[in-house]
C-alpha positions in Angstrom: 0.0 0.0 0.0 1.3 3.5 -0.7 0.8 6.6 1.4 -2.7 7.2 -0.1 -3.9 3.7 0.8 -3.8 2.4 -2.8 -2.3 -1.0 -3.7 1.0 -0.9 -5.5 3.4 -3.5 -6.9 6.3 -4.8 -4.9 9.7 -3.6 -6.0 11.4 -6.6 -4.3 9.4 -9.6 -5.3 8.0 -11.1 -8.5 5.9 -14.1 -9.6 7.7 -17.3 -10.4 6.0 -17.8 -13.9 8.6 -20.4 -15.0 8.3 -22.5 -11.8 5.9 -25.3 -10.9 3.6 -22.8 -9.2 3.2 -19.7 -11.4 1.5 -17.8 -8.6 4.4 -18.3 -6.2 6.1 -15.1 -5.1 10.0 -15.1 -5.1 12.7 -12.5 -4.7 13.7 -10.6 -7.8 16.2 -12.5 -9.9 16.9 -10.1 -12.7 19.0 -7.6 -10.8 18.5 -3.9 -10.6 18.5 -1.0 -13.0 19.6 2.3 -11.3 18.8 5.8 -12.4 22.0 7.4 -13.6 20.7 10.8 -14.8 22.2 12.7 -11.9 25.1 10.4 -10.8 26.9 7.6 -12.6 27.1 5.5 -9.5 26.2 5.9 -5.8 27.0 3.8 -2.7 23.5 2.3 -2.9 24.0 1.2 -6.5 27.6 0.0 -6.0 26.7 -2.2 -3.0 23.1 -3.1 -4.0 21.5 -1.6 -0.8 18.0 -2.4 -1.9 15.2 -4.7 -0.5 16.8 -7.2 1.9 20.0 -5.1 2.1 18.1 -1.8 2.4 18.6 -1.5 6.2 22.4 -1.6 6.0 22.9 2.2 5.6 20.6 2.9 8.6 22.5 0.3 10.7 25.9 1.7 9.7 24.8 5.3 10.6 23.4 4.1 14.0 26.6 2.3 14.9 28.7 5.4 13.8 26.5 7.7 15.9 26.8 5.4 19.0 30.6 5.2 18.4 30.8 9.0 18.2 28.9 9.3 21.5 30.9 6.7 23.3 34.2 8.1 21.8 33.3 11.6 23.1 32.9 10.3 26.6 36.0 8.0 26.6 38.4 10.3 24.8 37.1 13.4 26.6 37.9 11.7 29.9 41.3 10.6 28.6 42.1 14.1 27.4 41.5 15.5 30.9 44.0 13.1 32.4 
């Protein structure tokens, strides 16, 4: 469902039309085509941060922010010594 409550197609799954059950839903197998009008490549396109890997950038940012907070406390204390 989109933000207006309308049904929309999944961008991460497809029907397995060549398999024994044509109505079975599987992960996309044909790869991705990225929009390169503005940039030739991006981190998301280089590392395929889509669908099942889409949470990797958020996790990396969270770990970096926690490391920054912890580092501020630890190195601030060490700098005072």
